[in-house]
C-alpha positions in Angstrom: -132.4 76.8 -39.5 -131.3 80.4 -39.5 -130.7 82.0 -42.9 -127.0 82.7 -42.4 -126.0 79.5 -40.7 -124.6 77.9 -43.8 -122.5 81.0 -44.6 -121.2 81.1 -41.0 -120.3 77.4 -41.2 -118.3 78.0 -44.4 -116.6 81.0 -42.9 -115.7 79.1 -39.7 -114.2 76.3 -41.8 -112.2 78.8 -43.9 -110.9 80.5 -40.8 -110.0 77.2 -39.2 -108.1 76.2 -42.4 -106.2 79.5 -42.3 -105.3 78.8 -38.7 -104.1 75.2 -39.6 -101.9 76.6 -42.3 -100.5 79.2 -39.9 -99.7 76.5 -37.3 -97.8 74.6 -39.9 -97.3 71.0 -40.9 -98.0 68.5 -38.2 -100.4 70.6 -36.2 -102.9 68.6 -34.2 -106.5 69.1 -33.0 -104.9 69.9 -29.6 -102.9 72.7 -31.2 -106.0 74.2 -32.8 -107.8 74.1 -29.4 -104.9 75.7 -27.6 -105.3 78.9 -29.6 -108.6 79.4 -27.8 -110.5 80.1 -30.9 -112.4 76.8 -31.1 -114.0 74.4 -28.7 -113.4 70.7 -28.8 -116.8 70.2 -30.3 -116.1 72.7 -33.1 -112.8 71.1 -33.9 -114.4 67.6 -34.1 -117.3 69.0 -36.3 -115.5 71.3 -38.6 -111.9 70.0 -38.4 -112.0 67.4 -41.1 -113.4 69.9 -43.7 -110.9 72.5 -42.5 -108.1 70.1 -43.0 -109.2 69.3 -46.5 -109.5 73.0 -47.3 -106.1 73.7 -45.8 -104.4 70.9 -47.8 -105.9 72.2 -51.0 -104.9 75.8 -50.1 -101.4 74.8 -49.2 -100.9 72.8 -52.5 -102.2 75.7 -54.5 -99.8 78.2 -53.0 
């Protein structure tokens, strides 16, 4: 395992959560993939955590 991989994963989840918020309510995995920033595998792997984070962030705003 590389030393920064955990940090990079957290950063990727945070960036995906920001993207989900910017896409708005009702965005889908397909919408996230259409932006070209994430592959299907990344969306499947990081998506659930990013959705959780986006929900918390949106409720806190």
